[in-house]
N, C-alpha and C positions, 0 to 999 in steps of 0.2 A: 512548702507553699500550699495553702488550702485551695480546693477547687474554686471557691468563691473569688480568690485573688488571681486566678489564672487569667491570662489574656484570652480574649475570645478568638475564634477561628477567623472572624472578619478582621480583627486587629492585626493578626499575623499576615493575612493576605494583603491587607492595605500596606503593611510594612514592606512586603515583597514587591508590590507595585511601585513603592517609593524608591526601592533599590533599582528597579528597571529604569525608571524615569531618570534617576541620578546617573546611571550608566550612559544613557543617551545624551544627557547634558555634558557629561565629562568627555565623551567621544567627540561631540560637536565642538567643544572648546579646544580640544587637542588638534582637531582638523584645521581650525582657523587661528591657531596660536601665532603670536608675534614674538619671537625671541625665546630664550631659555627660561625667562622669569615672567611669563605672561600672567598677570593677576587673574584673568578669567579662568585659566587652567587651575591655578591654586584654589580659587573659590569653588570650582566644580569638583576638584579633588576632595576638599573638605566636606562638601555636601554629600559626596559619595561615601566617604568614610563614616559620616554621622548616620546616614541611612543604613549602611551595612551593619554598623554596630547596633542600631535599634532593632533591625530585623533579627540579628543573631541573638539578642537578649530575649526577644519575644518568642522566637523559635525554641529556645532552650527552656523558657518558662512553661510554654504550652506543651511541647512534645519531648523535652529532654534531649534535643538534638542541636548540633552546631553546624555552622557553615564551613566549607573546606578551604576558605580563603581568608587572608588577613591583609588589611590595608597597611602598607609600610609608612612609617613616619621617621623624621630625622632622629638623631640620638637623644636630643632633649625632649622628644615627644610632641613638639609643637611645630607644625609646618609654617613657613613664612608665607603670609598672604598680603603683605604691604605693597606699596608702589614699586614697579619695576625700575623706575628711575627716580629715586627719592630726591626731593629738592632741599630737604633738611633732615637732620638726624639728632638724636639725643644719646648721650653717653651716661649710662647708669653704672655706678660702682658700689659694690658692697664688700667690706673687709671686716672680718670678725677678729676680735682680740680678747684675751683673758688678762685681767690685771693680776699678775702673779707677785709683784713687788710694789705694794701701795706706797711704801715709804720712798722708794726711788722715784715713782711717778710724782709724788707731792714735792720732793726735793727739786725735781726738774722745773716744776711750775714755780716754785719759790725763786729759783735762779732767774727765770724769765721775768718774774714780777719785780725783782730787785733792779733790773736794768730797763724796765719799760713801765712808765707811769700809767699807761693805759691798761696794763694788765692787772686788774683789781683782784688780788688773791690773798686770802688769809688762811692760816693753818686750819681753822675750824671748817673751812669749805670742804676738806677731804678730797677724795679722788674725783668726785663729780665736778667740782669747780676746777680742779687741776686739769682735767681733760679739756674744759673750755678754754683755759689759758694756753695750753699747749697747741691745740688745734687752731687757736687764734694767732699763734706765733709762727707755726710751721705748716708747710704744705703737707697734705695727706701723703704724698709720695715720699717725702722725707721721713715722716713718721713710719711709713711702711718699711723703709730701708734701714731705719735705726730703732726699730721697735724694742729691742733688748735694752737700749739705753734708757728707755722710759719705763722699764719694769713690766713690759707687756710680753705676751706670748701670742704668736700668730695662729689664727684659725683659718677657716675656709675663706675664699674670696671669689667673686665673680664680676665680670664686666660685660655689659650688654650694649650693643649699638643698635638702637631702634630707629627705624625710618619713619618719616612723616611727610605729608604732602607740602606743608608750609611751615615756616618758622612761627613759633608761638608768639603771641603779643606780649609785650613787657608786663610782667606780673601775673600773667594769665594762669599759670599753674603753681605759683608759689604757695598757695594755701594747702595744696596736696601734691607735692612734687613727684611722688612715686605712684600716685593713683591713676594717672592718665595713660600709662603704658600698657598696651595690649601685647602679650607674649608673641602673638602672631605677627607683630610688626618688627620683631627682633631680627635684624639682618645677620649679625654675628654675635657669638657668645663665647667667652673665654673663662673657664673655670679652673681654679687651683685648689687642691685639697690633698691632705695627707692620705686619704683613702685611695687615691690613684697610685701613690708610692707603695702602699700595702699590696694592691693588686699586682703591681709590677714585681714586687718581691715574691709573691706567691707563684707567679709564672716562672721566675728565675729559679726558685726552689724546686719546682716541678721539673724544669729543664735539667737542673743539676742532678736530681734523682734519676732521671732517664739516662743521663750521661754515665752516672755511676753504675747503673745496671748494665749498660752496654760495655763498659770497661771490664766489669766483673765477668761478663759472658765471654769476652774475647780473651781474657786471661786464663780461662779454663776451656780450651777448645775441645777437650775430650768429652765434655758433658753435653747431653742433648736433652731437649725438653721432654717431659713425661708425656 
């Protein structure tokens, strides 16, 4: 970074003062908290985290130094700041699939169309139209449990439960159904991914290797470490 782009001494000092003020607000919110999920405490926490991060960045840019503390966040990196007692909530689900057997997918759609006059499907529609027919006939949970029957391969999935103050008005968010959710309103999140299985396998392999070394050492009691 060039000297011209460095933050000024005044900017660093202002960021430090912002951290001090945020600390005071956070302590005050904690002192008057109501329950374990007081929204004022969450808000003060987020303000303190943002102020500390800003100060840390400016301090590093100006003086090549860092602060000795780190603001913790939940595993997903986004703290909940929504209502403590939500009056309504939204359930958002994403499931990824790969189409590994297009012919099987199309055949299933043709089978549905043969028994349902409302399922308008022709062979020329390909997998795009086939997906419309199948999801129009089956519930997403049934497709999730029978994905192999439809020539699909399962990928990652996630389910979010997002809190809100009030129930949305009919049709209010249909134009952009996933654009209104703030990650900080997510009460609970459930993720499924093969990457978690891989991590578990790595831990098991490491444990097995440790056990093998221990067995090897106990089998040769006469040997001592160098």
